KEDRENMI-225743 format. One line per 8 residues: their letters; for each residue x, y, z of N, C-alpha, C, O. Coordinates in pm, whole numbers. Atoms other than C-alpha are relative to their C-alpha. Layout:
BEGIN
A) X:Y:Z:X:Y:Z:X:Y:Z:X:Y:Z ~ ...
This chain:
BEGIN
MVYAEDPL) 65:-86:-8:10:-23:-11:85:150:10:188:162:77 ~ -92:-123:8:131:353:-81:-100:120:69:-220:115:43 ~ 78:-110:-35:-6:671:94:111:144:-12:234:144:-3 ~ -58:-149:17:94:1049:47:22:61:122:-69:77:202 ~ -25:-57:-100:274:1208:293:-51:147:1:-81:197:110 ~ 45:-137:20:165:1566:157:-150:0:-58:-185:-98:-124 ~ 129:3:77:-183:1643:40:6:-16:-139:97:38:-202 ~ 3:6:134:-271:1550:-292:-82:125:-73:-200:154:-54
MIRGGGSG) 57:-121:83:-325:1854:-528:-14:-30:-134:68:-82:-210 ~ 70:6:134:-548:1867:-823:-5:125:-61:-63:216:-2 ~ 29:-110:79:-524:2125:-1087:-83:-37:-116:-102:-151:-159 ~ 89:26:121:-745:2177:-1370:-142:-65:10:-200:-70:119 ~ 148:70:-17:-1079:2004:-1436:-66:24:-131:-14:79:-228 ~ 67:-10:143:-1350:1984:-1702:76:-85:-89:120:-196:-59 ~ -63:82:114:-1195:1886:-2034:152:-32:20:221:-115:-40 ~ -152:9:-20:-853:1947:-1879:59:-114:33:-19:-206:55
DVINKFDS) -80:107:-62:-599:1701:-1773:2:25:146:2:139:192 ~ -8:5:-176:-586:1609:-1377:133:-40:10:160:-156:-23 ~ -123:22:-57:-221:1640:-1261:11:-31:138:-32:48:222 ~ -34:29:-149:-126:1482:-945:125:28:31:206:-29:-43 ~ -165:-26:-86:209:1602:-748:-18:-33:148:-99:3:234 ~ -20:68:-132:321:1418:-471:148:49:53:248:13:-8 ~ -131:-14:-19:610:1573:-274:78:-100:23:198:-89:-5 ~ -54:122:-5:693:1235:-192:-89:-106:11:-204:-70:35
LKIQHRNL) 107:111:-17:515:892:-175:110:-86:88:232:-90:71 ~ -87:105:-65:618:622:95:-79:-118:-40:-201:-120:-21 ~ 37:123:22:582:260:-36:71:-100:77:180:-146:43 ~ -71:106:-114:659:20:263:120:80:25:231:33:0 ~ -111:-64:-41:875:293:380:129:31:-74:242:52:-30 ~ -102:-38:108:1054:358:59:-61:130:-60:-182:132:-81 ~ 54:-112:76:1017:711:-107:15:-16:-151:115:-63:-205 ~ 0:-2:136:922:742:-456:-60:137:-62:-171:178:-29
STRHTVNL) 53:-106:58:877:1039:-651:-72:-22:-132:-21:-95:-217 ~ 103:41:80:561:1051:-890:-36:158:-68:-152:178:-102 ~ 73:-103:21:546:1414:-998:-44:2:-163:13:-60:-253 ~ 56:-23:136:351:1511:-1306:-62:-115:-45:-67:-130:-167 ~ 73:121:58:164:1187:-1335:-155:31:-27:-232:96:44 ~ 128:-36:69:-140:1198:-1536:-92:-123:60:-56:-240:64 ~ 103:111:-51:-464:1018:-1379:-65:-63:-125:-148:2:-189 ~ 75:65:123:-578:796:-1654:-141:-22:7:-207:-24:-97
AFNGVAAQ) 151:4:-16:-932:750:-1500:-74:121:-34:-195:106:-53 ~ 62:-105:14:-1014:1102:-1559:-59:17:-117:-164:79:-131 ~ 68:-10:123:-1072:1069:-1901:-69:-155:-58:-84:-189:-175 ~ 59:133:33:-1232:713:-1880:-154:15:-8:-215:121:-19 ~ 149:11:-9:-1583:601:-1872:-38:-124:114:-2:-242:110 ~ 31:92:-114:-1736:456:-1542:-128:-79:-13:-222:-29:-74 ~ 138:77:-17:-2009:212:-1499:-2:-65:150:102:-75:215 ~ 17:87:-116:-2149:18:-1187:-101:-97:0:-180:-99:-95
SSLYNYSW) 111:99:8:-2371:-269:-1092:-128:49:5:-216:8:-71 ~ 139:-59:-27:-2660:-61:-960:5:146:41:114:198:63 ~ -24:-140:-29:-2733:285:-881:-103:40:141:-213:-11:160 ~ 63:-41:-125:-2842:456:-535:-28:138:22:68:200:67 ~ 60:-149:-37:-3021:800:-493:103:54:-68:182:119:0 ~ -65:-105:87:-2825:946:-800:161:19:34:226:121:11 ~ -143:-2:-21:-2479:864:-694:71:-81:-99:106:-196:-73 ~ -40:40:104:-2344:803:-1020:140:-74:-25:227:-31:52
ASIAIDGD) -122:52:-6:-2040:586:-1118:87:104:-45:204:78:-15 ~ -94:-105:90:-1873:900:-1313:24:93:129:101:188:116 ~ -54:-101:-115:-1853:1076:-953:149:-35:42:232:51:68 ~ -125:45:-33:-1554:858:-874:115:43:-79:227:27:-32 ~ -103:-10:82:-1352:970:-1168:-12:157:-41:51:194:-141 ~ 16:-124:35:-1464:1355:-1165:136:69:45:148:186:7 ~ -104:-86:-64:-1136:1464:-992:-9:72:122:81:147:160 ~ 49:-43:-130:-1312:1558:-669:31:-88:96:-31:-193:87
KDSGSCTH) -38:93:-106:-1161:1387:-373:-74:46:134:-22:25:243 ~ 78:-48:-114:-1426:1538:-138:-71:-147:27:-139:-217:-47 ~ 89:111:-26:-1542:1260:55:-145:-7:47:-192:-101:111 ~ 146:5:-2:-1895:1350:67:-70:-7:-136:-192:-19:-147 ~ 35:12:156:-1914:1337:-330:49:-158:-29:166:-196:-40 ~ -24:164:15:-1944:945:-384:-60:-62:-84:-169:-7:-99 ~ 80:78:46:-2072:695:-596:-85:-81:76:-85:-40:192 ~ 84:48:-114:-2327:451:-423:-106:-113:-95:-182:-68:-181
TQKETNPW) 58:100:43:-2483:107:-534:-93:-34:105:-88:-10:225 ~ 102:61:-105:-2780:-61:-406:70:-144:83:167:-210:44 ~ -58:110:-67:-2730:-335:-142:-36:-141:-61:-147:-192:-53 ~ 7:121:75:-2655:-656:-342:105:-91:3:211:-67:62 ~ -135:44:2:-2443:-921:-418:87:32:-87:48:71:-198 ~ -113:-17:90:-2101:-883:-563:-7:137:-72:10:143:-193 ~ 18:-129:55:-2153:-501:-612:139:31:-67:243:-11:-16 ~ -138:-23:60:-1876:-373:-851:-24:147:-89:-127:182:-148
WRVDLRGL) -7:-121:84:-1770:-35:-1011:118:-18:-96:223:-67:-55 ~ -112:-17:101:-1555:1:-1336:22:105:-72:-73:170:-116 ~ -26:-119:101:-1372:259:-1535:76:-88:-115:153:-182:-94 ~ -72:56:118:-1269:174:-1904:66:128:-36:7:232:-63 ~ -95:-92:31:-956:371:-1969:24:34:-146:110:112:-188 ~ 28:-27:146:-1051:358:-2337:148:-25:-76:179:48:-170 ~ -149:43:57:-680:202:-2432:35:-95:111:-20:-108:220 ~ -78:98:-84:-455:-59:-2292:100:91:58:152:184:-4
YRVRTVSI) -113:-53:-89:-218:57:-2034:58:-103:110:-3:-197:160 ~ -55:61:-133:16:-72:-1769:3:57:120:88:139:156 ~ 53:-72:-130:-130:15:-1448:108:-16:113:124:-125:166 ~ -67:7:-122:120:105:-1176:-64:6:120:-39:-72:212 ~ 56:-34:-152:-91:243:-900:-129:65:-16:-164:153:-95 ~ 152:-31:-5:-443:269:-812:-30:68:124:28:18:221 ~ 20:-73:-130:-566:508:-534:-164:1:-5:-232:23:-105 ~ 128:-19:-41:-904:501:-365:-40:112:103:39:123:197
TNRGDCCA) 40:-58:-84:-1081:748:-177:-124:-54:87:-224:-77:20 ~ 107:41:-76:-1322:632:113:-105:134:38:-75:253:41 ~ 80:-89:-33:-1620:799:208:9:70:136:57:-6:220 ~ -60:-42:-120:-1582:1025:508:-117:37:113:-90:89:222 ~ 113:-28:-97:-1937:1055:676:-1:-139:100:19:-130:222 ~ 31:81:-67:-1992:725:784:55:-145:-78:107:-145:-190 ~ 26:137:79:-1984:333:701:145:-44:-90:152:-114:-190 ~ -127:46:67:-1595:317:627:29:-129:-23:108:-155:-115
ERLDGAEI) -40:116:-2:-1583:-32:685:-69:-87:-114:-37:-204:-135 ~ 65:82:114:-1820:-129:383:72:-22:-97:31:-101:-182 ~ -114:8:99:-1507:-96:169:107:-134:30:184:-181:-54 ~ -101:107:-20:-1315:-381:353:-33:-110:-71:-148:-154:-75 ~ -4:137:60:-1234:-684:152:-14:41:-137:-18:-56:-212 ~ 51:-58:144:-1306:-481:-183:123:-49:-51:225:-49:17 ~ -102:30:96:-1089:-606:-464:14:65:-104:-89:84:-170 ~ -31:-63:124:-922:-425:-739:48:-91:-108:147:-159:-86
RIGNSLEN) -35:67:105:-900:-591:-1064:23:62:-137:-47:153:-180 ~ -35:-68:115:-743:-514:-1380:20:-91:-135:95:-188:-125 ~ -25:85:115:-749:-668:-1733:-86:60:-135:-123:178:-135 ~ 61:-19:103:-917:-653:-2052:-119:-68:-46:-177:-37:-151 ~ 154:52:12:-1228:-868:-2029:-104:51:71:-89:95:185 ~ 123:-66:-73:-1578:-752:-1951:-71:-156:33:-189:-149:65 ~ 84:120:-44:-1688:-1132:-1877:-35:28:142:53:73:216 ~ 72:-8:-106:-1916:-1118:-1585:50:148:52:105:162:161
NGVMNPRC) -20:-130:-30:-1868:-743:-1580:164:40:33:193:147:87 ~ -117:-30:-35:-1490:-768:-1552:42:-28:130:144:30:166 ~ -14:40:-152:-1488:-908:-1193:91:-128:0:127:-188:102 ~ -93:141:-9:-1273:-1209:-1301:123:57:-54:217:-20:-37 ~ -135:-35:28:-985:-1013:-1440:105:-12:115:65:-19:231 ~ -78:29:-101:-667:-1058:-1253:8:91:100:-7:209:67 ~ 9:-79:-134:-646:-915:-893:143:87:30:249:28:50 ~ -107:-100:-54:-405:-609:-809:11:-20:170:113:-50:232
AVISHIPA) -7:-21:-149:-519:-584:-436:-124:-41:63:-232:-38:5 ~ 125:-19:-81:-754:-643:-179:36:101:116:142:113:178 ~ 6:-130:-87:-844:-343:36:-43:-52:145:-160:-76:176 ~ 31:38:-134:-822:-445:390:-65:110:85:-161:74:153 ~ 91:-96:-42:-944:-119:522:56:162:-27:171:197:-2 ~ -46:-137:-13:-940:261:457:-82:86:67:-200:112:43 ~ 91:-94:-95:-1033:488:718:-79:125:-65:-36:188:-162 ~ 96:-95:46:-1330:736:675:77:124:-56:160:182:14
GETHYFQC) -43:-129:92:-1235:1024:411:169:-5:-17:237:97:-27 ~ -145:-5:46:-868:891:345:6:-44:-136:-94:-91:-191 ~ -46:49:135:-715:809:22:126:-98:10:231:-53:58 ~ -85:75:-15:-510:497:2:75:-30:-125:10:10:-222 ~ -69:39:120:-264:379:-274:33:-154:1:80:-223:91 ~ -65:177:34:-204:17:-426:60:9:-117:32:70:-220 ~ -102:35:119:76:-103:-619:-64:-100:-104:-107:-210:-70 ~ 50:111:111:-41:-283:-924:110:-66:-100:79:-149:-185
NEMEGRYV) -111:50:69:321:-349:-1070:-14:-8:-131:6:-117:-185 ~ 39:0:166:231:-251:-1439:-87:-116:-27:-45:-191:-115 ~ 93:106:47:-52:-501:-1462:-59:64:-140:-79:184:-156 ~ 55:-75:131:-188:-456:-1824:-164:-17:-20:-226:-122:-5 ~ 139:11:2:-535:-375:-1876:-74:114:-58:-18:223:-50 ~ 119:-113:41:-826:-153:-2022:-79:50:97:-115:167:101 ~ 89:2:-76:-1035:-218:-1739:43:0:131:110:-98:165 ~ -5:5:-109:-1014:-111:-1391:-125:-32:105:-217:50:111
VVVIPGRA) 115:29:-59:-1256:-270:-1158:25:-7:137:131:-49:183 ~ 6:29:-143:-1363:-253:-792:-104:-97:46:-215:-68:1 ~ 80:100:-34:-1546:-536:-651:-9:-58:141:97:-96:190 ~ 2:52:-128:-1675:-658:-305:-82:-117:-21:-200:-115:-54 ~ 60:156:-10:-1745:-1035:-292:-94:0:120:-72:71:219 ~ 111:31:-71:-2050:-1143:-112:-144:46:3:-184:122:-84 ~ 141:-42:6:-2395:-1089:-41:-23:114:103:45:134:203 ~ 16:-85:-72:-2575:-800:81:101:126:25:107:180:135
KWLTLCEV) -110:-100:2:-2301:-540:15:-34:125:-42:-138:140:-106 ~ 20:-113:77:-2271:-193:-75:136:59:-34:232:55:43 ~ -110:-71:54:-2023:-13:-274:13:146:-30:-39:198:-129 ~ -4:-153:0:-1943:343:-226:163:54:-11:247:28:75 ~ -124:-61:30:-1632:524:-366:4:149:-45:-55:188:-146 ~ 17:-135:29:-1571:889:-358:133:47:-124:127:155:-183 ~ -96:-5:109:-1254:865:-608:87:-96:-18:139:-163:71 ~ -90:119:45:-1059:639:-800:95:38:-96:44:45:-208
DVYGSRPV) -108:-25:72:-722:733:-965:57:-97:-52:64:-198:19 ~ -60:108:55:-548:521:-1200:137:56:-79:132:139:-169 ~ -144:-79:44:-153:599:-1274:58:-150:-93:43:-268:-60 ~ -62:66:97:29:432:-1576:48:37:-110:70:157:-127 ~ -51:-61:127:153:444:-1904:-55:-110:-115:-94:-223:-84 ~ 29:83:118:71:296:-2261:102:-70:-36:205:-6:-56 ~ -91:81:38:269:1:-2355:31:13:-165:-54:51:-246 ~ -30:-42:153:447:23:-2703:-78:-80:-108:-64:-202:-109
NLALKGVA) 53:76:80:247:-82:-2967:106:-51:-124:151:24:-210 ~ -102:53:83:479:-312:-3165:-34:23:-170:55:45:-252 ~ 36:16:136:272:-314:-3501:32:129:-78:49:122:-200 ~ -7:-121:35:320:66:-3545:129:4:-113:128:72:-215 ~ -131:-9:72:677:0:-3693:21:-136:-86:132:-171:-127 ~ -10:118:84:584:-330:-3887:-26:24:-147:-26:138:-193 ~ 43:-27:139:490:-393:-4251:-126:-102:-15:-129:-216:30 ~ 144:66:18:145:-515:-4335:-22:-24:-142:3:63:-225
VQSSLQGS) 45:76:130:30:-734:-4639:-140:-65:21:-179:-99:133 ~ 125:57:-4:-308:-873:-4721:-20:-83:-119:46:-56:-219 ~ 31:111:100:-428:-1147:-4941:-37:53:-128:15:6:-229 ~ 36:-56:118:-606:-923:-5196:-13:128:37:30:168:145 ~ 6:-173:-24:-690:-540:-5229:-144:39:-90:-160:26:-211 ~ 121:-41:28:-1031:-418:-5266:-8:169:-8:-18:242:91 ~ -4:-166:6:-1027:-45:-5408:151:54:46:255:19:-9 ~ -149:-69:-38:-735:157:-5229:-1:-25:153:58:55:226
YIASRAID) -1:40:-141:-804:-25:-4879:116:-81:28:96:-199:57 ~ -84:85:-32:-468:-140:-4824:61:-44:141:27:17:243 ~ -14:78:-115:-319:-350:-4564:72:90:122:56:65:242 ~ -47:-85:-99:-120:-67:-4394:-88:88:87:-43:136:191 ~ 80:-82:-57:-421:125:-4295:-14:-56:161:-40:17:256 ~ 26:59:-132:-439:-129:-3995:101:26:93:77:0:211 ~ -95:-30:-107:-119:-19:-3832:57:141:-16:175:167:10 ~ -47:-123:-3:-119:350:-3897:-49:98:121:-49:221:107
GNRQTFLP) 44:-53:-104:-252:439:-3554:-121:74:6:-143:157:94 ~ 111:-84:4:-568:567:-3650:-124:-81:48:-133:-182:-22 ~ 85:92:-35:-854:399:-3495:-144:46:-46:-245:-7:0 ~ 125:-23:85:-1127:572:-3723:-70:-129:-36:-3:-230:-60 ~ 51:135:23:-1379:308:-3786:-112:42:-158:-197:-41:-189 ~ 63:-29:127:-1544:464:-4127:80:14:-106:202:29:-91 ~ -95:-14:127:-1432:488:-4491:57:127:10:-17:223:34 ~ -53:123:69:-1182:509:-4567:120:-39:89:235:-56:48
HFTHTQEE) -102:37:-84:-999:423:-4280:22:-143:68:45:-169:186 ~ -19:146:-35:-972:52:-4282:40:-78:-116:5:-46:-229 ~ -29:123:116:-832:-249:-4491:-120:-67:-55:-224:-71:11 ~ 89:87:58:-1030:-461:-4732:40:-90:-96:115:-54:-187 ~ -51:79:93:-983:-754:-4911:-101:-15:-122:-199:58:-133 ~ 104:41:103:-1160:-898:-5215:-99:-119:82:-55:-177:182 ~ 59:123:-29:-1446:-1168:-5154:78:-109:-55:101:-130:-174 ~ -74:116:64:-1245:-1482:-5144:20:-104:128:-6:-81:246
TNPWWRVD) -16:100:-119:-1155:-1805:-4954:92:13:71:200:31:17 ~ -120:-35:-79:-949:-1761:-4655:74:121:-5:198:124:-4 ~ -70:-144:17:-879:-1394:-4683:87:-9:120:54:-83:212 ~ -97:-46:-109:-584:-1285:-4450:71:109:-3:117:157:-106 ~ -97:-129:-26:-401:-1003:-4318:131:-19:88:120:-70:200 ~ -110:30:-106:-62:-1021:-4161:98:156:11:97:249:-70 ~ -75:-85:-31:183:-791:-4003:136:-57:34:139:-147:119 ~ -135:41:-34:564:-849:-3990:70:99:91:118:201:42
LRDVYRVR) -47:-56:-118:689:-719:-3644:157:44:-34:211:133:31 ~ -132:-25:22:1055:-724:-3816:100:-63:105:221:-44:103 ~ -77:62:-127:1176:-914:-3509:-98:-132:58:-211:-161:21 ~ 107:108:-56:1044:-1209:-3309:-16:70:170:71:106:249 ~ 32:-32:-148:854:-1106:-2980:-82:-111:77:-131:-214:31 ~ 131:83:-78:639:-1250:-2698:-113:107:21:-114:216:77 ~ 107:-104:20:315:-1117:-2770:-96:-45:115:-137:-159:137 ~ 87:9:-119:106:-1067:-2475:-137:31:-16:-221:-15:60
SVSITNRG) 138:-40:33:-197:-918:-2626:-11:61:-131:85:132:-161 ~ 13:-41:91:-334:-827:-2951:-158:86:-7:-262:29:26 ~ 143:-45:-6:-631:-567:-2997:-15:17:-168:78:18:-249 ~ 59:-12:108:-841:-527:-3299:-133:87:13:-222:76:97 ~ 149:-84:-2:-1112:-255:-3401:-56:-38:-135:8:-51:-239 ~ 95:40:105:-1376:-348:-3623:-60:113:-57:-67:210:18 ~ 56:-99:82:-1545:-121:-3895:-132:35:68:-198:-46:132 ~ 112:-52:-94:-1825:102:-3752:-124:11:-85:-236:7:-35
DCCSERLD) 104:-54:85:-2031:182:-4054:-99:-127:-40:-221:-109:-41 ~ 84:103:25:-2158:-176:-4151:91:-116:20:209:-112:54 ~ -43:130:10:-2109:-543:-4172:121:-54:98:221:-117:64 ~ -86:37:-95:-1942:-592:-3842:18:-154:6:128:-202:32 ~ 12:140:-6:-2041:-961:-3853:102:-99:-93:136:-215:-72 ~ -111:70:78:-1796:-1045:-4127:122:-33:82:196:-122:40 ~ -131:56:-59:-1514:-1069:-3870:-23:-114:86:67:-175:144 ~ 26:122:-85:-1695:-1334:-3691:65:-136:-27:49:-195:-134
GAEIRIGN) -65:142:30:-1499:-1656:-3659:134:42:-71:187:-46:-139 ~ -126:-15:42:-1179:-1482:-3765:123:-38:121:115:-5:239 ~ -84:27:-80:-859:-1622:-3625:153:74:14:213:112:-87 ~ -118:-80:-20:-541:-1454:-3478:100:-103:11:82:-196:90 ~ -102:97:-1:-242:-1647:-3535:148:62:-11:181:154:-86 ~ -135:-86:-38:130:-1576:-3409:109:-131:-27:102:-252:-4 ~ -127:105:41:449:-1741:-3525:109:54:-74:102:176:-86 ~ -84:-20:56:758:-1732:-3717:-16:-42:-151:55:18:-231
SLENNGVM) -1:54:115:657:-1926:-4032:-75:73:-112:-174:133:-69 ~ 72:-65:99:531:-1776:-4375:-62:-119:-95:-124:-98:-199 ~ 52:108:80:441:-2115:-4503:-164:41:-1:-228:89:93 ~ 147:-43:3:77:-2069:-4661:-59:146:70:-165:165:129 ~ 7:-106:-38:135:-1715:-4587:-36:57:156:-92:161:190 ~ -2:3:-175:154:-1763:-4180:-133:-39:46:-158:-36:166 ~ 125:53:-69:-199:-1897:-4158:9:-113:77:-84:-142:153 ~ 15:141:-79:-84:-2233:-4013:93:20:131:129:-73:204
NPRCTVIS) -75:-23:-139:117:-2047:-3724:-98:-45:108:-216:-61:76 ~ 71:34:-109:-13:-2147:-3388:-101:142:28:-69:259:5 ~ 114:-73:10:-351:-1979:-3316:6:68:164:17:1:266 ~ 26:-91:-131:-380:-1702:-3028:-158:-33:54:-184:-84:163 ~ 140:-9:-29:-762:-1690:-3031:-94:-6:-125:-50:14:-238 ~ 100:-7:98:-1094:-1719:-3226:-77:132:24:-88:153:145 ~ 71:-128:-8:-1292:-1375:-3261:-149:-50:-7:-198:-93:-112 ~ 153:51:7:-1655:-1469:-3168:-69:133:-89:-120:124:-200
HIPAGETH) 56:-105:73:-1765:-1108:-3247:51:108:64:87:108:181 ~ -57:-133:-39:-1652:-751:-3236:-116:109:-40:-129:145:-157 ~ 109:-117:44:-1943:-486:-3235:46:94:-69:161:134:-48 ~ -41:-113:95:-1935:-224:-3495:67:109:65:15:165:161 ~ -103:-108:-50:-1663:25:-3421:56:-27:140:102:62:212 ~ -76:25:-145:-1536:-134:-3107:120:-43:-8:165:-77:-117 ~ -112:58:3:-1230:-243:-3007:34:-104:105:17:-74:223 ~ 11:120:-80:-1154:-605:-2860:147:-24:28:232:1:-57
YFQCNEME) -148:23:-34:-828:-703:-2672:-11:-163:21:-102:-216:85 ~ -25:150:-8:-721:-1080:-2701:141:-21:77:244:40:47 ~ -134:30:-74:-459:-1230:-2443:55:-129:-85:-9:-230:-112 ~ -88:99:70:-203:-1434:-2629:124:-64:111:209:-144:70 ~ -86:73:-112:5:-1539:-2309:151:2:-34:228:-88:0 ~ -146:19:48:337:-1445:-2460:35:-104:-95:138:-170:-81 ~ -29:90:95:310:-1660:-2759:126:77:-81:131:200:-95 ~ -130:-79:65:659:-1589:-2952:-33:-18:-160:-81:-111:-223
GRYIVVVI) -2:8:156:672:-1493:-3303:16:142:-60:5:247:5 ~ -22:-117:85:737:-1243:-3581:-110:44:-87:-110:158:-134 ~ 96:-30:71:443:-1248:-3762:-142:-18:69:-167:-118:136 ~ 134:1:-51:79:-1169:-3659:-115:2:-123:-140:102:-191 ~ 78:11:83:-174:-1301:-3877:-156:14:18:-201:-58:106 ~ 159:19:-19:-563:-1242:-3896:-62:-68:-142:-54:-20:-255 ~ 58:93:115:-743:-1520:-4114:-144:-16:18:-184:-32:133 ~ 142:38:-22:-1114:-1573:-4171:2:-133:-75:25:-129:-196
PGSEKILT) 21:150:77:-1150:-1955:-4273:-126:2:-57:-224:56:-6 ~ 138:1:94:-1412:-2018:-4541:-1:25:-110:106:71:-151 ~ 13:-69:105:-1528:-1938:-4847:-86:98:-29:-193:93:31 ~ 90:-132:33:-1682:-1596:-5005:3:76:132:-98:121:187 ~ -33:-123:-122:-1526:-1386:-4707:80:109:-38:174:111:-117 ~ -50:-142:21:-1444:-1050:-4703:62:52:170:-4:61:274 ~ -85:-53:-137:-1158:-918:-4417:23:170:-17:77:236:-105 ~ -13:-144:-13:-1174:-575:-4322:33:28:154:-40:0:249
LCEVDVYG) -29:-40:-124:-974:-439:-4038:18:153:24:66:215:-71 ~ -22:-136:-12:-965:-79:-3888:138:11:63:202:104:15 ~ -99:-19:-100:-668:-113:-3637:25:-145:36:-63:-227:60 ~ -45:130:-83:-454:-415:-3517:113:71:76:203:129:15 ~ -114:-31:-128:-231:-318:-3194:67:-144:15:7:-244:-25 ~ -75:109:-56:33:-579:-3067:78:50:94:153:146:80 ~ -77:-29:-136:169:-570:-2729:100:-109:32:63:-225:14 ~ -109:101:-37:483:-759:-2621:116:28:35:126:141:83
SRPGGA) -121:-11:-47:835:-792:-2545:115:-85:-71:78:-192:-120 ~ -105:58:63:1161:-908:-2687:29:-131:91:32:-117:214 ~ -45:121:-90:1252:-1259:-2552:110:25:93:202:93:47 ~ -94:-59:-98:1465:-1212:-2249:-29:123:39:48:168:124 ~ 32:-131:-74:1309:-884:-2176:95:112:-83:95:226:-37 ~ -78:-109:77:1547:-684:-2432:-79:103:-63:-24:193:-126
């Protein structure tokens, strides 16, 4: 657990960035400087399992640490709160401010979970920490050791629980998107929708910001990372104007072989469905390879990709 020796100062507001300055932080009796750290949650989108008395989920990411301005769920089983950071981050630290008027013990046993899955509302993502106790009105900091994820979830396991949060701050950094410096090719070309549009860093989902193959058997798209990496995750953004179902059943394959254009490399995952205009993340558990391939098995298929991001590291951590 981390706590600030000096008061947390928040500057800005509205559409501006929230900048948190700490004169020093103490982590298990060690000092850590974190000046000019951006609160990633401030520009996120919050949701929660239920609503009590207009205490909206977004109150916990409004930059206001007033311990009387808080979210509130109904009394229920496993109440949860979640912020979508709207991108993949390596999360170093999460801070939570507890309510100051009463009932501080209600937060005891809450879990902070971080990951890319929305299965069961994200409460099954890997766990960063369990909150033993935060005294009324206080802010405590929890180290998450650069856990990677888009969603930060706070959940209280158990029956007849209330979840109240006055503020949740998230600190971390974006991992490097390996695909940006890669070389992309695809099985065929429709119009001017070239393969490189999926690695240009542009997540726009309408014409002309995507790739497009001809209608064909087993259409594929591939990025050459130009070196071997251990791939942690791949994100794919689907087109937003129409035809999102065309990507259903596509496979992500990772490896070092170009046999049959790389479509026989080991499989990371099968894409069940990505709704129009959305970005989904797929865990590949450090599969090793130079080539990332997206292929749709079957006849009379069309492959369209708005963006493909690849996150990982060199073998050996280099």
